C-alpha positions in Angstrom: 156.2 35.0 97.8 157.7 35.7 94.6 158.7 40.1 93.5 156.0 40.1 91.0 153.4 39.2 93.9 154.7 41.4 95.8 154.8 44.9 93.8 151.3 43.7 93.0 150.4 44.0 96.5 151.6 47.4 96.7 150.7 49.3 94.7 147.4 47.7 95.5 147.8 49.0 99.0 149.7 52.3 97.5 146.4 53.5 95.1 144.0 52.4 98.5 145.8 54.6 100.8 145.5 57.5 97.6 142.1 56.7 97.3 141.2 57.4 100.8 138.8 58.1 100.4 134.9 56.8 99.5 132.2 59.7 100.6 130.0 58.1 98.5 125.7 59.2 98.5 128.2 62.2 98.9 126.7 65.0 99.5 130.0 66.7 100.2 131.8 68.3 97.5 130.7 70.8 95.1 127.1 70.5 97.9 128.4 70.6 100.8 128.2 74.4 101.6 124.0 74.4 99.3 120.7 73.3 99.1 120.5 70.4 97.9 116.8 68.8 96.6 115.1 65.3 96.5 116.1 64.8 93.0 119.2 65.8 93.3 120.0 63.2 95.6 118.9 60.7 93.7 120.7 62.0 90.5 124.2 61.8 92.7 123.4 58.3 94.4 122.9 56.7 91.0 126.2 58.6 90.0 128.1 56.9 92.8 126.6 53.2 91.9 127.6 54.1 88.8 131.3 54.4 90.1 131.5 51.9 92.7 130.0 49.1 90.2 133.6 48.2 88.9 132.0 45.5 86.5 128.7 46.7 85.9 126.9 43.9 86.5 123.9 46.1 89.0 125.4 45.0 92.0 128.0 46.2 94.8 130.2 43.0 95.9 133.0 41.5 96.5 134.1 41.0 92.9 133.5 45.1 92.2 136.4 45.0 94.9 138.4 42.6 92.4 137.3 44.9 89.0 139.4 47.6 90.6 142.3 46.0 92.0 142.8 44.4 88.5 141.9 48.0 86.3 144.2 49.4 89.2 147.3 47.2 88.2 146.7 47.4 84.4 147.3 51.1 84.9 149.9 50.7 86.0 151.5 47.5 83.7 152.8 50.4 81.6 153.8 47.7 79.5 150.9 44.7 80.3 153.2 42.0 80.0 151.2 41.1 83.8 154.3 41.6 86.0 155.8 45.1 87.3 159.2 46.1 87.2 161.3 48.3 89.3 160.5 51.2 87.3 157.3 50.7 86.1 157.1 50.5 90.0 159.0 54.1 90.7 157.2 55.3 88.0 154.2 54.4 90.3 155.4 56.3 94.3 156.2 59.9 91.5 152.4 59.8 90.0 150.9 58.8 93.8 153.6 61.9 95.9 152.7 64.2 92.5 148.7 63.9 92.8 149.1 64.6 96.9 151.1 67.5 95.7 148.1 68.3 94.3 145.7 67.7 96.5 147.1 69.5 99.2 146.6 72.9 97.3 143.1 72.5 96.0 141.9 71.6 100.0 144.2 75.6 100.8 142.5 76.5 98.2 139.3 75.1 99.7 140.0 75.9 103.6 140.9 80.4 101.8 137.5 79.7 100.7 135.2 78.9 103.3 137.5 80.9 105.3 136.2 83.6 103.2 132.6 82.6 103.5 133.4 82.1 107.5 132.4 78.2 107.1 133.7 75.7 108.7 137.2 74.3 107.9 136.1 71.2 108.4 133.6 70.6 105.4 130.1 69.0 105.1 130.1 64.3 104.0 126.3 63.1 103.2 128.4 60.0 103.7 127.4 56.9 103.8 130.1 55.4 106.1 132.7 57.1 103.8 135.9 57.9 104.0 137.3 61.9 103.0 137.9 62.4 99.7 135.1 61.3 97.7 134.8 58.0 95.5 131.6 56.3 97.1 131.1 54.8 100.4 133.1 50.9 100.4 131.1 47.7 101.0 131.5 46.7 104.4 130.0 50.4 105.4 127.0 50.1 103.4 126.5 46.8 105.2 127.1 48.3 108.6 124.7 50.8 107.6 121.6 47.6 106.1 122.5 49.3 103.3 121.7 45.1 101.8 118.1 44.9 102.6 116.7 41.4 101.2 120.3 40.4 102.7 121.6 38.8 99.2 125.2 39.9 100.7 125.6 42.4 97.3 123.8 46.2 96.8 121.6 46.4 94.1 121.3 50.7 93.3 117.5 50.2 94.1 118.9 49.5 97.3 121.5 51.8 96.9 119.3 54.4 96.0 116.7 53.6 99.0 119.5 54.3 100.9 120.9 57.7 100.1 117.7 58.9 100.0 116.4 57.7 103.9 119.5 59.9 104.4 118.3 62.7 103.0 115.0 62.7 104.6 117.1 62.4 108.2 118.8 65.7 107.0 115.2 67.2 105.6 114.1 68.1 109.0 111.3 70.6 108.0 110.5 68.4 105.0 110.2 69.9 102.1 111.9 68.0 100.5 114.9 70.3 99.8 118.3 69.9 102.4 119.3 73.6 103.2 123.0 73.9 104.8 121.9 74.6 108.1 119.9 71.9 107.7 122.9 69.4 107.2 125.3 71.2 109.5 122.3 70.2 112.8 122.4 66.9 111.7 125.6 66.8 111.1 126.1 68.6 115.1 122.8 65.9 116.3 125.3 63.1 115.7 128.6 64.6 117.2 126.5 64.6 119.9 124.6 60.9 119.9 128.8 59.3 118.9 130.3 61.3 121.6 127.2 60.3 124.5 127.5 56.0 123.1 131.8 57.1 123.4 130.6 58.3 126.9 128.2 54.5 127.8 131.0 52.8 126.7 134.6 54.4 129.1 131.0 53.8 131.9 130.5 49.9 131.3 134.4 49.4 131.0 135.0 51.3 133.9 132.7 49.3 135.5 
């Protein structure tokens, strides 16, 4: 394996760690402590889909992952020669360290704000299998949650929006077209109880 390929793989791993998140249909972030209407949920789903559709073909599939990796490589290949020098790689590490520090400062600020409001430190993520950090849910998570309704191996914008609205409807306990912060918290607690029950069942089966 040549140095160029090794460095490229390292860059991809570093950026994946930095991106850290895909909170998609992400109705966490600034909205997590606020009410959200169905129209807002649709708008956020459209924004998230556009961000994930890296090659702009109107579908979420494996091709988007390759397009994002190429775009990441191009961003750090500052001289555009198709390979990474040691200097370019060192600049990447410095950038990652700086951005991690900035993220930590923002996280501390948010925790302080929530503490002043009396909110929970964990916040809420109305996400479809996404991770913390906000970049939209990954393709595998969407597939696990059956967003690909026609089974063609790709997720269209219509499928993506439908999955987001299904999630919205589950949280809209009173069916008034608005998910409140209280409804979101109640849904989160209910899901935690479901997961805890599943874990207990699995432990019981394994003990038999």
